[in-house]
Each structure stands twice: as structure tokens, then as C-alpha cells.
N, C-alpha and C positions, 0 to 999 in steps of 0.2 A: 578739384582743389579749392574752388571758390566756396563750396559748402563747408569744407573743413575750416576755412578762415572765418566764416560766419559763426560756426559752432564754437570755435575758440574764442571769438569775441564775445559771444553770449555767455560762455562759461566764465570769462574774466569779469564781465559785468555782474553776473550773479554772485560770484565770490566777493566782489567789491561791496555789493549791497548787503550781503551777509555780514561782512566785516563791519560796515557802518551800523547795522542794526544791533549786533551783539556788543559793540563798544560805544554806544551812543553817549553813555555817561562820561567815559574817558575822553571822547572826542569833543565833548561840549565844554571842556575846561578852557578857561581863558589863558592865553599865552601873551606875554609882553614881548613885543618886537620893537627894538629901538636902534638908533644909529647915533653914536657919539664920536665926534671927530675933534681932536685937539681940545678936549674938555668941554666942548659945546654939544649939548643935546639937540640934534637936528630934528628928530621926530621920535615919538613913542606911541605905539598903538596897542590896544588890547583886542584880540580877536580869538574866537574859538579855533581849536585845532582843525576841525572839519572845514572851516572857511579857508584856512591857509592851504590845506590839501587840495580843495576844489579850485582855488585860485591858481595854484601852481599847475594843475592839470589843464585848465583853460588857457593859461599863458603859454604853456608848452605846445598845446595844439595850435594856437594862433601863430606862434613863431615857426612851427613846422610848415603850416600852410603857406605862410609868406615865403619861406625858403623854397618850397617846391614850386610855387608860382613863379618866383624869380628864375629858377632852373628851367621851367617849361618855356618861359619867354626867351631865355638865352639859347636853349637848344633849338627852338623853332626859328629863331633868327639865323642861327648857324645853318640849319637845314635849308632855309630860303636862299642863303648865299651859295650853298653847295649846288642847289638846283639851278641857280642862275649860271654858275660856272659850267655845269653839265650841259645846259642848253647852248652856251657859247662854244664849248668843245665839240658838241654834235654838229653845230653849224659849220665849224671849221673842217671837221672830217668830211661832211657832205660836200663842201666846196672843193676839198682836195680830191674827192672821188670823181668829180665831174671834170677835172683837168685831164688833158690827153696824156698818155703814158710817155710818148716820145714827141720831141719837138722836131718838126720836119727840117728846120734850118740848121740843126746841130746833129749831124750823124754821130751815132755812138759807136766807138771802136772798142772792141773787147780788150781787156787788159791781159797782157801775156802771162803775168804771174798767176792770175786767177785761173786761166785756162790750164796751165801746167799743173796746178794743185788739183783741179777737177779730174784731169786725166790720170793722175797718180792715185786718186782715191782718197785724198786727204780731206 
């Protein structure tokens, strides 16, 4: 499966490079990007289309990396707390296993209703 992913990624990279090579003239054209709010021009930039495409790709990769880093930290923290709870519960089970089954000071008398149900086969 890993090899298929690598081959797919190489094919995508190859097709992207062919796209850039065949359309270099069109991608080199300048584009105006600006922001106008309430009649005020806040900024206006002139950039080639390929720069905008590459910038969007890099920004998307950086945001995805930050998101997955945050998720990894969150999940590892949750795993750590679950392991701590598991250790505490294992200690509790082990301590309960070491307790005697009957207390010598309190004789256990069988309940009559339970014995009747057992004899009837319920």
C-alpha cells in the first residue's frame, strides 16, 4: 500500500510539473489582488499566478501540519491519562484480589430465596 501512495504522489508531482511547463506563459501573467473595505483600499499587490498557487499550496501544507501536530498532542495527552487510570484500576483490582473471601467474624448465612431458585432450576 505504501508503494501505491508513493507512486500516486510521484504521478501527481509529475503532472503538476507538466502543467507548469506547458502553461508557463499563462501562469507568469500578473494578477492584482487587493482588499477594499468601506471605500478604503487596504492593500493591493501584483503577483504572478504561479506565485499565488505555490503560496496557497505552502500555506495549506503548513496549516495541515499545525492541525495534525495539535491532534497528536491532544491524543497523546488523552492516552497518557487513560494509561494512568488503567494503572490505578489495576492496582485496585490487585488489592481486591488479595482480600480474603470471607470475614471470619461475620458468618454468611445463605438466603432462602436464592436457594429455592437454585433448586427449581431458575
